[in-house]
TIMI-2910 file (N, C-alpha, C, CB; in pm, 1 decimal, decimal comma, always signed):
<rs>
+----------+----------+----------+----------+----------+----------+----------+----------+----------+----------+----------+----------+------+
!      n_x !      n_y !      n_z !     ca_x !     ca_y !     ca_z !      c_x !      c_y !      c_z !     cb_x !     cb_y !     cb_z ! resn !
+----------+----------+----------+----------+----------+----------+----------+----------+----------+----------+----------+----------+------+
!  -9240,2 ! -21555,3 !   +424,1 !  -9146,6 ! -21516,4 !   +320,4 !  -9140,7 ! -21364,1 !   +319,0 !  -9188,3 ! -21573,8 !   +180,6 !  Unk !
!  -9019,3 ! -21311,5 !   +317,0 !  -8999,5 ! -21168,0 !   +317,2 !  -9031,1 ! -21105,4 !   +182,2 !  -8858,3 ! -21135,9 !   +356,8 !  Unk !
!  -9052,6 ! -20973,8 !   +184,2 !  -9084,7 ! -20902,2 !    +60,9 !  -8974,2 ! -20910,4 !    -42,4 !  -9113,7 ! -20758,4 !    +91,2 !  Unk !
!  -8847,8 ! -20903,2 !     +4,1 !  -8734,8 ! -20910,4 !    -88,9 !  -8728,3 ! -21046,5 !   -156,2 !  -8603,1 ! -20881,7 !    -16,0 !  Unk !
!  -8749,1 ! -21151,2 !    -78,2 !  -8745,0 ! -21287,5 !   -133,4 !  -8857,8 ! -21308,1 !   -234,7 !  -8755,7 ! -21392,5 !    -19,9 !  Unk !
!  -8975,3 ! -21257,5 !   -204,0 !  -9091,2 ! -21269,1 !   -295,3 !  -9062,4 ! -21192,2 !   -424,7 !  -9222,2 ! -21214,5 !   -227,2 !  Unk !
!  -9002,7 ! -21075,4 !   -412,6 !  -8967,2 ! -20997,4 !   -531,4 !  -8867,5 ! -21072,7 !   -617,4 !  -8909,8 ! -20861,0 !   -491,5 !  Unk !
!  -8768,1 ! -21133,3 !   -555,1 !  -8668,2 ! -21211,6 !   -628,9 !  -8733,8 ! -21328,4 !   -701,9 !  -8559,1 ! -21263,6 !   -533,6 !  Unk !
!  -8826,5 ! -21395,6 !   -635,8 !  -8896,2 ! -21508,3 !   -698,7 !  -8981,2 ! -21462,0 !   -817,3 !  -8984,6 ! -21580,3 !   -595,7 !  Unk !
!  -9046,5 ! -21348,3 !   -801,4 !  -9128,5 ! -21294,3 !   -910,7 !  -9041,9 ! -21256,4 !  -1029,1 !  -9208,7 ! -21172,4 !   -863,4 !  Unk !
!  -8928,9 ! -21191,6 !  -1003,5 !  -8838,6 ! -21154,2 !  -1111,9 !  -8781,2 ! -21277,7 !  -1181,2 !  -8725,2 ! -21066,4 !  -1058,5 !  Unk !
!  -8749,7 ! -21381,0 !  -1105,0 !  -8699,7 ! -21505,3 !  -1164,7 !  -8806,7 ! -21568,2 !  -1253,4 !  -8655,7 ! -21605,1 !  -1054,7 !  Unk !
!  -8930,8 ! -21566,8 !  -1208,2 !  -9040,9 ! -21620,0 !  -1289,7 !  -9056,9 ! -21539,8 !  -1418,0 !  -9172,6 ! -21618,9 !  -1210,2 !  Unk !
!  -9052,5 ! -21407,9 !  -1406,3 !  -9069,1 ! -21322,6 !  -1524,0 !  -8952,4 ! -21334,6 !  -1620,3 !  -9085,6 ! -21178,2 !  -1482,0 !  Unk !
!  -8836,5 ! -21376,0 !  -1572,1 !  -8719,7 ! -21393,2 !  -1657,3 !  -8722,0 ! -21521,8 !  -1737,2 !  -8596,4 ! -21389,0 !  -1574,8 !  Unk !
!  -8814,7 ! -21609,8 !  -1707,4 !  -8824,1 ! -21736,5 !  -1779,9 !  -8893,9 ! -21715,8 !  -1913,6 !  -8899,2 ! -21841,7 !  -1696,1 !  Unk !
!  -8836,5 ! -21770,1 !  -2018,9 !  -8893,6 ! -21758,2 !  -2153,2 !  -9037,3 ! -21809,7 !  -2156,5 !  -8807,7 ! -21834,9 !  -2254,8 !  Unk !
!  -9063,7 ! -21918,7 !  -2088,9 !  -9197,7 ! -21977,1 !  -2094,9 !  -9302,4 ! -21886,8 !  -2029,8 !  -9198,3 ! -22113,6 !  -2027,2 !  Unk !
!  -9264,0 ! -21805,4 !  -1934,1 !  -9358,9 ! -21710,7 !  -1875,1 !  -9404,4 ! -21611,4 !  -1980,8 !  -9295,6 ! -21636,6 !  -1754,6 !  Unk !
!  -9310,2 ! -21557,6 !  -2055,5 !  -9346,5 ! -21462,6 !  -2161,6 !  -9432,7 ! -21531,8 !  -2267,3 !  -9219,4 ! -21402,1 !  -2227,0 !  Unk !
!  -9399,5 ! -21655,8 !  -2302,0 !  -9477,1 ! -21728,4 !  -2402,7 !  -9621,7 ! -21746,9 !  -2358,1 !  -9413,4 ! -21864,5 !  -2431,2 !  Unk !
!  -9642,0 ! -21782,1 !  -2232,0 !  -9778,1 ! -21799,7 !  -2180,2 !  -9851,5 ! -21666,0 !  -2179,4 !  -9775,2 ! -21860,5 !  -2037,6 !  Unk !
!  -9788,4 ! -21561,8 !  -2125,4 !  -9851,6 ! -21429,8 !  -2122,3 !  -9884,9 ! -21381,4 !  -2262,6 !  -9760,7 ! -21328,8 !  -2052,5 !  Unk !
!  -9793,0 ! -21400,0 !  -2354,7 !  -9812,7 ! -21356,0 !  -2492,5 !  -9927,2 ! -21431,8 !  -2559,3 !  -9683,9 ! -21374,4 !  -2572,6 !  Unk !
!  -9931,1 ! -21562,3 !  -2539,1 ! -10039,6 ! -21643,9 !  -2595,5 ! -10173,9 ! -21598,2 !  -2542,0 ! -10018,2 ! -21793,0 !  -2563,8 !  Unk !
! -10180,5 ! -21576,1 !  -2412,0 ! -10306,4 ! -21533,0 !  -2351,7 ! -10344,6 ! -21392,4 !  -2396,2 ! -10296,7 ! -21538,6 !  -2199,8 !  Unk !
! -10247,8 ! -21304,8 !  -2407,2 ! -10273,7 ! -21168,5 !  -2452,6 ! -10324,7 ! -21168,8 !  -2596,8 ! -10146,2 ! -21082,6 !  -2441,0 !  Unk !
! -10264,7 ! -21253,4 !  -2681,5 ! -10303,4 ! -21259,6 !  -2822,9 ! -10444,0 ! -21315,4 !  -2842,7 ! -10204,1 ! -21344,4 !  -2900,0 !  Unk !
! -10494,5 ! -21387,5 !  -2743,6 ! -10627,9 ! -21445,2 !  -2754,5 ! -10728,1 ! -21372,0 !  -2664,8 ! -10624,0 ! -21593,5 !  -2718,5 !  Unk !
! -10701,0 ! -21246,3 !  -2637,2 ! -10794,6 ! -21164,2 !  -2561,2 ! -10787,9 ! -21181,5 !  -2410,7 ! -10931,0 ! -21193,1 !  -2605,6 !  Unk !
! -10680,4 ! -21241,8 !  -2361,2 ! -10663,5 ! -21256,9 !  -2217,4 ! -10702,4 ! -21393,9 !  -2164,8 ! -10743,1 ! -21153,6 !  -2147,4 !  Unk !
! -10762,3 ! -21476,0 !  -2248,9 ! -10802,1 ! -21611,1 !  -2209,6 ! -10755,6 ! -21708,9 !  -2315,7 ! -10955,9 ! -21621,0 !  -2189,2 !  Unk !
! -10698,7 ! -21820,2 !  -2271,3 ! -10653,8 ! -21924,1 !  -2364,0 ! -10677,1 ! -22060,6 !  -2300,2 ! -10503,3 ! -21905,3 !  -2401,2 !  Unk !
! -10699,2 ! -22159,7 !  -2385,0 ! -10715,5 ! -22295,0 !  -2333,3 ! -10579,1 ! -22354,8 !  -2301,4 ! -10791,3 ! -22383,6 !  -2434,4 !  Unk !
! -10581,9 ! -22460,4 !  -2222,5 ! -10457,7 ! -22528,7 !  -2191,1 ! -10390,4 ! -22577,6 !  -2318,7 ! -10483,3 ! -22645,7 !  -2095,7 !  Unk !
! -10469,0 ! -22625,6 !  -2415,9 ! -10411,6 ! -22673,1 !  -2542,6 ! -10339,7 ! -22560,7 !  -2615,9 ! -10521,1 ! -22732,3 !  -2632,4 !  Unk !
! -10396,9 ! -22440,6 !  -2619,1 ! -10331,9 ! -22326,7 !  -2684,5 ! -10201,0 ! -22291,9 !  -2614,3 ! -10425,7 ! -22204,3 !  -2686,0 !  Unk !
! -10204,6 ! -22291,8 !  -2483,2 ! -10084,3 ! -22259,2 !  -2405,5 !  -9978,7 ! -22366,7 !  -2425,0 ! -10118,2 ! -22244,0 !  -2255,3 !  Unk !
! -10020,3 ! -22492,4 !  -2419,6 !  -9926,8 ! -22604,5 !  -2432,9 !  -9860,5 ! -22607,4 !  -2569,9 !  -9998,8 ! -22736,0 !  -2408,2 !  Unk !
!  -9927,1 ! -22555,5 !  -2670,5 !  -9867,3 ! -22554,1 !  -2804,4 !  -9756,8 ! -22450,5 !  -2817,4 !  -9973,9 ! -22527,6 !  -2908,6 !  Unk !
!  -9747,9 ! -22358,5 !  -2721,8 !  -9650,2 ! -22250,1 !  -2729,2 !  -9533,8 ! -22262,9 !  -2633,0 !  -9718,0 ! -22121,8 !  -2704,7 !  Unk !
!  -9542,9 ! -22352,4 !  -2536,1 !  -9437,5 ! -22360,2 !  -2434,7 !  -9422,2 ! -22501,9 !  -2380,2 !  -9467,3 ! -22263,6 !  -2320,2 !  Unk !
!  -9299,3 ! -22541,6 !  -2350,6 !  -9280,3 ! -22672,2 !  -2287,1 !  -9320,7 ! -22664,5 !  -2139,3 !  -9132,4 ! -22719,2 !  -2301,0 !  Unk !
!  -9362,1 ! -22773,8 !  -2082,4 !  -9397,7 ! -22783,0 !  -1940,5 !  -9501,8 ! -22679,1 !  -1898,3 !  -9273,3 ! -22767,0 !  -1855,4 !  Unk !
!  -9613,9 ! -22672,5 !  -1969,4 !  -9712,7 ! -22568,2 !  -1940,2 !  -9774,1 ! -22576,9 !  -1801,2 !  -9821,6 ! -22573,9 !  -2041,1 !  Unk !
!  -9792,1 ! -22697,1 !  -1748,3 !  -9854,1 ! -22709,3 !  -1616,2 !  -9767,0 ! -22644,9 !  -1509,9 !  -9879,4 ! -22856,6 !  -1581,7 !  Unk !
!  -9637,4 ! -22669,0 !  -1514,4 !  -9546,6 ! -22612,2 !  -1414,4 !  -9545,5 ! -22460,2 !  -1420,2 !  -9405,0 ! -22665,9 !  -1434,6 !  Unk !
!  -9541,7 ! -22404,0 !  -1540,4 !  -9536,4 ! -22258,3 !  -1550,4 !  -9670,9 ! -22196,3 !  -1512,8 !  -9496,1 ! -22215,6 !  -1692,5 !  Unk !
!  -9781,1 ! -22260,1 !  -1549,7 !  -9912,1 ! -22209,4 !  -1508,8 !  -9927,2 ! -22214,9 !  -1357,4 ! -10024,3 ! -22289,5 !  -1576,1 !  Unk !
!  -9877,0 ! -22321,1 !  -1295,3 !  -9882,9 ! -22334,2 !  -1150,0 !  -9806,9 ! -22218,1 !  -1084,3 !  -9824,1 ! -22471,0 !  -1104,7 !  Unk !
!  -9687,2 ! -22190,2 !  -1133,5 !  -9606,9 ! -22080,8 !  -1077,5 !  -9674,1 ! -21945,6 !  -1101,7 !  -9465,4 ! -22081,2 !  -1138,7 !  Unk !
!  -9729,1 ! -21927,9 !  -1220,6 !  -9795,0 ! -21800,9 !  -1252,5 !  -9921,3 ! -21781,0 !  -1168,2 !  -9830,3 ! -21795,5 !  -1402,0 !  Unk !
!  -9994,9 ! -21889,1 !  -1144,3 ! -10114,3 ! -21879,5 !  -1059,5 ! -10074,5 ! -21845,9 !   -916,1 ! -10195,1 ! -22011,6 !  -1063,3 !  Unk !
!  -9966,4 ! -21904,7 !   -867,4 !  -9919,9 ! -21876,7 !   -731,6 !  -9881,4 ! -21729,8 !   -714,0 !  -9801,0 ! -21966,0 !   -697,7 !  Unk !
!  -9836,8 ! -21666,9 !   -822,6 !  -9800,3 ! -21524,7 !   -817,3 !  -9917,8 ! -21433,3 !   -854,0 !  -9682,7 ! -21497,5 !   -911,4 !  Unk !
! -10032,5 ! -21492,9 !   -885,0 ! -10151,8 ! -21413,5 !   -913,2 ! -10159,6 ! -21357,3 !  -1052,8 ! -10160,0 ! -21302,9 !   -818,3 !  Unk !
! -10087,5 ! -21416,5 !  -1148,3 ! -10090,1 ! -21367,0 !  -1286,3 ! -10200,3 ! -21430,6 !  -1369,9 !  -9956,8 ! -21391,9 !  -1352,3 !  Unk !
! -10237,6 ! -21553,8 !  -1338,0 ! -10341,4 ! -21625,7 !  -1413,1 ! -10435,3 ! -21698,2 !  -1317,4 ! -10277,8 ! -21726,1 !  -1512,0 !  Unk !
! -10554,8 ! -21727,5 !  -1366,7 ! -10651,0 ! -21809,5 !  -1293,9 ! -10713,6 ! -21906,9 !  -1392,1 ! -10760,0 ! -21721,8 !  -1224,2 !  Unk !
! -10757,5 ! -22019,0 !  -1338,6 ! -10834,0 ! -22114,2 !  -1418,6 ! -10980,3 ! -22079,1 !  -1400,5 ! -10804,7 ! -22263,7 !  -1377,0 !  Unk !
! -11050,9 ! -22067,8 !  -1510,2 ! -11192,4 ! -22032,3 !  -1502,0 ! -11275,7 ! -22144,7 !  -1442,4 ! -11245,3 ! -21996,5 !  -1639,6 !  Unk !
! -11219,4 ! -22264,2 !  -1436,8 ! -11289,1 ! -22377,7 !  -1378,0 ! -11256,5 ! -22392,7 !  -1230,3 ! -11253,8 ! -22505,3 !  -1452,1 !  Unk !
! -11167,3 ! -22308,4 !  -1179,1 ! -11128,3 ! -22316,8 !  -1039,8 ! -11043,5 ! -22440,7 !  -1014,5 ! -11251,3 ! -22317,7 !   -950,3 !  Unk !
! -11028,6 ! -22475,6 !   -889,8 ! -10950,9 ! -22593,0 !   -855,4 ! -10802,1 ! -22564,0 !   -853,3 ! -10980,0 ! -22704,2 !   -952,0 !  Unk !
! -10725,2 ! -22672,0 !   -842,6 ! -10580,4 ! -22658,5 !   -835,1 ! -10516,1 ! -22710,3 !   -962,4 ! -10525,2 ! -22733,1 !   -713,3 !  Unk !
! -10388,0 ! -22691,6 !   -972,1 ! -10311,4 ! -22744,3 !  -1085,2 ! -10224,3 ! -22860,2 !  -1038,3 ! -10224,2 ! -22633,2 !  -1149,8 !  Unk !
! -10279,0 ! -22939,8 !   -946,1 ! -10204,5 ! -23055,5 !   -896,6 ! -10186,9 ! -23161,5 !  -1005,1 ! -10275,4 ! -23116,2 !   -775,7 !  Unk !
! -10277,2 ! -23163,0 !  -1100,1 ! -10264,2 ! -23254,7 !  -1213,9 ! -10276,3 ! -23171,7 !  -1341,7 ! -10373,6 ! -23369,4 !  -1209,3 !  Unk !
! -10239,4 ! -23232,6 !  -1452,5 ! -10243,7 ! -23159,8 !  -1579,5 ! -10388,1 ! -23131,1 !  -1619,3 ! -10172,4 ! -23239,9 !  -1690,6 !  Unk !
! -10417,2 ! -23006,5 !  -1652,9 ! -10553,3 ! -22970,6 !  -1693,2 ! -10592,5 ! -23038,3 !  -1825,2 ! -10566,0 ! -22818,2 !  -1706,7 !  Unk !
! -10720,3 ! -23046,0 !  -1848,9 ! -10770,2 ! -23098,1 !  -1975,7 ! -10742,4 ! -22994,4 !  -2085,0 ! -10923,4 ! -23131,3 !  -1967,1 !  Unk !
! -10732,7 ! -23038,7 !  -2208,1 ! -10697,6 ! -22951,2 !  -2321,6 ! -10789,5 ! -22830,1 !  -2332,5 ! -10702,4 ! -23030,0 !  -2451,8 !  Unk !
! -10916,9 ! -22847,8 !  -2303,9 ! -11013,0 ! -22738,5 !  -2321,3 ! -11027,2 ! -22648,3 !  -2198,6 ! -11147,2 ! -22795,3 !  -2356,0 !  Unk !
! -10951,8 ! -22675,0 !  -2092,8 ! -10959,2 ! -22592,5 !  -1972,2 ! -10910,2 ! -22451,1 !  -2002,4 ! -10875,9 ! -22655,2 !  -1857,7 !  Unk !
! -10995,6 ! -22350,6 !  -1978,5 ! -10953,9 ! -22212,4 !  -2005,8 ! -10879,6 ! -22149,7 !  -1888,0 ! -11075,3 ! -22127,2 !  -2040,5 !  Unk !
! -10782,0 ! -22066,7 !  -1921,5 ! -10707,9 ! -21987,9 !  -1823,8 ! -10717,0 ! -21842,2 !  -1865,6 ! -10558,7 ! -22034,8 !  -1812,7 !  Unk !
! -10724,1 ! -21754,7 !  -1767,4 ! -10734,1 ! -21611,4 !  -1795,0 ! -10628,0 ! -21533,6 !  -1719,6 ! -10872,7 ! -21559,4 !  -1758,2 !  Unk !
! -10585,6 ! -21424,3 !  -1781,1 ! -10496,7 ! -21331,0 !  -1713,6 ! -10576,1 ! -21258,2 !  -1606,2 ! -10433,1 ! -21230,6 !  -1814,1 !  Unk !
! -10516,3 ! -21239,4 !  -1492,0 ! -10576,0 ! -21155,0 !  -1388,7 ! -10539,6 ! -21010,1 !  -1422,4 ! -10525,8 ! -21195,5 !  -1243,4 !  Unk !
! -10591,3 ! -20916,9 !  -1345,2 ! -10553,0 ! -20776,3 !  -1364,2 ! -10402,1 ! -20761,5 !  -1346,7 ! -10628,8 ! -20683,8 !  -1264,1 !  Unk !
! -10346,3 ! -20835,5 !  -1251,2 ! -10201,6 ! -20831,9 !  -1228,1 ! -10126,9 ! -20888,2 !  -1349,1 ! -10164,9 ! -20911,6 !  -1100,6 !  Unk !
! -10177,1 ! -20997,0 !  -1406,0 ! -10115,5 ! -21056,0 !  -1525,1 ! -10122,6 ! -20962,6 !  -1645,1 ! -10182,7 ! -21188,1 !  -1559,0 !  Unk !
! -10235,4 ! -20894,0 !  -1660,3 ! -10249,6 ! -20797,1 !  -1769,5 ! -10151,1 ! -20682,1 !  -1751,4 ! -10394,3 ! -20743,0 !  -1776,1 !  Unk !
! -10135,3 ! -20635,2 !  -1628,6 ! -10041,7 ! -20525,5 !  -1602,2 !  -9898,9 ! -20568,5 !  -1631,7 ! -10053,6 ! -20477,9 !  -1456,5 !  Unk !
!  -9862,1 ! -20688,9 !  -1587,9 !  -9727,0 ! -20740,3 !  -1614,3 !  -9703,8 ! -20751,3 !  -1763,7 !  -9706,0 ! -20877,6 !  -1546,8 !  Unk !
!  -9802,9 ! -20802,1 !  -1837,5 !  -9787,0 ! -20816,3 !  -1982,8 !  -9767,0 ! -20679,6 !  -2047,4 !  -9909,8 ! -20887,2 !  -2044,7 !  Unk !
!  -9838,7 ! -20580,0 !  -2001,3 !  -9820,8 ! -20444,3 !  -2053,8 !  -9679,4 ! -20393,3 !  -2031,6 !  -9920,3 ! -20349,3 !  -1989,1 !  Unk !
!  -9626,2 ! -20417,9 !  -1912,8 !  -9488,5 ! -20376,1 !  -1882,3 !  -9388,0 ! -20451,7 !  -1969,4 !  -9456,8 ! -20399,3 !  -1732,7 !  Unk !
!  -9409,5 ! -20581,8 !  -1986,5 !  -9317,4 ! -20662,2 !  -2068,2 !  -9321,1 ! -20619,7 !  -2214,7 !  -9352,0 ! -20811,3 !  -2056,5 !  Unk !
!  -9440,0 ! -20586,2 !  -2265,3 !  -9449,9 ! -20539,3 !  -2404,0 !  -9376,7 ! -20406,8 !  -2423,0 !  -9597,1 ! -20523,9 !  -2444,9 !  Unk !
!  -9391,6 ! -20315,4 !  -2327,4 !  -9319,6 ! -20187,9 !  -2336,9 !  -9168,8 ! -20210,1 !  -2329,7 !  -9364,4 ! -20092,2 !  -2224,9 !  Unk !
!  -9125,7 ! -20301,3 !  -2243,9 !  -8984,0 ! -20333,7 !  -2234,8 !  -8934,1 ! -20394,5 !  -2365,9 !  -8958,5 ! -20430,2 !  -2118,1 !  Unk !
!  -9012,6 ! -20484,0 !  -2423,5 !  -8976,5 ! -20546,3 !  -2551,6 !  -8962,5 ! -20440,2 !  -2661,2 !  -9082,6 ! -20651,8 !  -2592,6 !  Unk !
!  -9057,0 ! -20348,1 !  -2667,7 !  -9050,4 ! -20242,0 !  -2768,5 !  -8929,5 ! -20151,6 !  -2744,8 !  -9179,8 ! -20158,6 !  -2767,4 !  Unk !
!  -8902,2 ! -20120,8 !  -2619,8 !  -8787,3 ! -20037,3 !  -2587,6 !  -8657,8 ! -20106,7 !  -2630,7 !  -8784,0 ! -20005,4 !  -2436,5 !  Unk !
!  -8646,2 ! -20236,3 !  -2599,8 !  -8526,2 ! -20310,7 !  -2637,9 !  -8513,1 ! -20320,0 !  -2789,5 !  -8528,7 ! -20451,0 !  -2576,6 !  Unk !
!  -8624,2 ! -20342,8 !  -2858,5 !  -8621,8 ! -20353,3 !  -3004,6 !  -8578,2 ! -20221,4 !  -3068,1 !  -8760,0 ! -20394,4 !  -3057,7 !  Unk !
!  -8615,1 ! -20110,2 !  -3006,2 !  -8577,9 ! -19980,0 !  -3061,2 !  -8428,4 ! -19952,5 !  -3047,6 !  -8656,8 ! -19870,1 !  -2992,3 !  Unk !
!  -8362,0 ! -20028,7 !  -2963,0 !  -8219,3 ! -20008,3 !  -2940,2 !  -8130,2 ! -20114,1 !  -3004,8 !  -8192,7 ! -20005,1 !  -2793,9 !  Unk !
!  -8190,0 ! -20210,0 !  -3074,6 !  -8109,7 ! -20316,8 !  -3133,7 !  -8015,2 ! -20265,6 !  -3240,8 !  -8199,5 ! -20422,6 !  -3192,3 !  Unk !
!  -8053,1 ! -20160,1 !  -3308,6 !  -7964,7 ! -20108,1 !  -3413,2 !  -7838,7 ! -20045,0 !  -3354,5 !  -8038,9 ! -20005,6 !  -3498,6 !  Unk !
!  -7847,2 ! -19994,0 !  -3231,9 !  -7729,0 ! -19933,5 !  -3170,4 !  -7653,7 ! -20032,4 !  -3081,2 !  -7769,5 ! -19811,3 !  -3089,1 !  Unk !
!  -7712,5 ! -20147,9 !  -3053,7 !  -7650,0 ! -20245,6 !  -2963,6 !  -7515,9 ! -20298,2 !  -3014,0 !  -7743,3 ! -20361,4 !  -2942,3 !  Unk !
!  -7499,7 ! -20337,6 !  -3142,9 !  -7369,7 ! -20389,4 !  -3185,4 !  -7256,3 ! -20287,3 !  -3170,3 !  -7377,8 ! -20434,6 !  -3329,2 !  Unk !
!  -7287,0 ! -20161,9 !  -3196,7 !  -7184,6 ! -20058,8 !  -3186,0 !  -7140,9 ! -20038,6 !  -3040,8 !  -7236,2 ! -19927,1 !  -3244,1 !  Unk !
!  -7234,0 ! -20063,3 !  -2949,4 !  -7202,2 ! -20044,4 !  -2807,7 !  -7150,7 ! -20172,4 !  -2743,2 !  -7324,8 ! -19995,0 !  -2732,8 !  Unk !
!  -7142,6 ! -20280,1 !  -2820,8 !  -7096,1 ! -20407,1 !  -2766,3 !  -7199,8 ! -20477,7 !  -2681,1 !  -6973,0 ! -20385,1 !  -2685,6 !  Unk !
!  -7327,8 ! -20447,2 !  -2703,7 !  -7436,5 ! -20505,2 !  -2625,5 !  -7502,4 ! -20616,1 !  -2705,6 !  -7540,3 ! -20397,3 !  -2585,8 !  Unk !
!  -7522,5 ! -20728,8 !  -2643,1 !  -7593,0 ! -20839,3 !  -2705,9 !  -7722,1 ! -20863,8 !  -2630,2 !  -7505,5 ! -20967,3 !  -2709,5 !  Unk !
!  -7836,0 ! -20833,5 !  -2692,1 !  -7964,1 ! -20856,3 !  -2627,0 !  -7992,7 ! -21004,4 !  -2614,6 !  -8075,9 ! -20787,5 !  -2703,4 !  Unk !
!  -7943,7 ! -21084,1 !  -2707,6 !  -7965,2 ! -21227,6 !  -2701,6 !  -7898,0 ! -21286,6 !  -2577,9 !  -7912,5 ! -21295,2 !  -2828,6 !  Unk !
!  -7778,8 ! -21242,7 !  -2546,5 !  -7707,8 ! -21295,6 !  -2431,0 !  -7765,2 ! -21243,7 !  -2298,7 !  -7560,8 ! -21260,4 !  -2440,7 !  Unk !
!  -7842,9 ! -21137,0 !  -2304,4 !  -7900,6 ! -21081,1 !  -2182,8 !  -8025,4 ! -21155,0 !  -2141,0 !  -7931,9 ! -20935,1 !  -2201,7 !  Unk !
!  -8078,0 ! -21243,9 !  -2225,6 !  -8201,0 ! -21317,6 !  -2197,0 !  -8174,2 ! -21433,9 !  -2103,3 !  -8264,6 ! -21368,1 !  -2326,2 !  Unk !
!  -8259,7 ! -21451,5 !  -2004,6 !  -8246,5 ! -21559,6 !  -1909,3 !  -8329,4 ! -21678,1 !  -1958,8 !  -8291,2 ! -21514,6 !  -1767,0 !  Unk !
!  -8267,6 ! -21792,6 !  -1974,5 !  -8338,1 ! -21912,7 !  -2018,4 !  -8397,1 ! -21983,5 !  -1898,5 !  -8244,1 ! -22007,1 !  -2096,0 !  Unk !
!  -8494,1 ! -22070,7 !  -1925,2 !  -8551,5 ! -22154,8 !  -1819,7 !  -8447,5 ! -22247,5 !  -1764,5 !  -8670,2 ! -22234,9 !  -1871,5 !  Unk !
!  -8457,7 ! -22272,1 !  -1638,2 !  -8365,2 ! -22364,9 !  -1572,3 !  -8416,7 ! -22505,9 !  -1581,9 !  -8344,1 ! -22326,7 !  -1425,9 !  Unk !
+----------+----------+----------+----------+----------+----------+----------+----------+----------+----------+----------+----------+------+
</rs>
């Protein structure tokens, strides 16, 4: 897989609402969250965790694969890469929030700019 294709796949993953929900949940709990905590915040948690693990954003502390649904108490942690991505997303969120007051005047809709899960 070429670098451009990998970049496109990573950006598509980061554009999914559930990716932000998982990262946010893990960040709010100190970088580690159980499968039950993650599942309470996003639909289809196994699929998104599988994709995030493939991109190196999260790891299961119990090791193994995500071929089957993890047990509720299985912990997942952000990797250094996942922590860095979350930091970038938080700064982007704050930047966008600081511009919401000027968005209507400029004809910009931040809600419509959000990419939903496919």
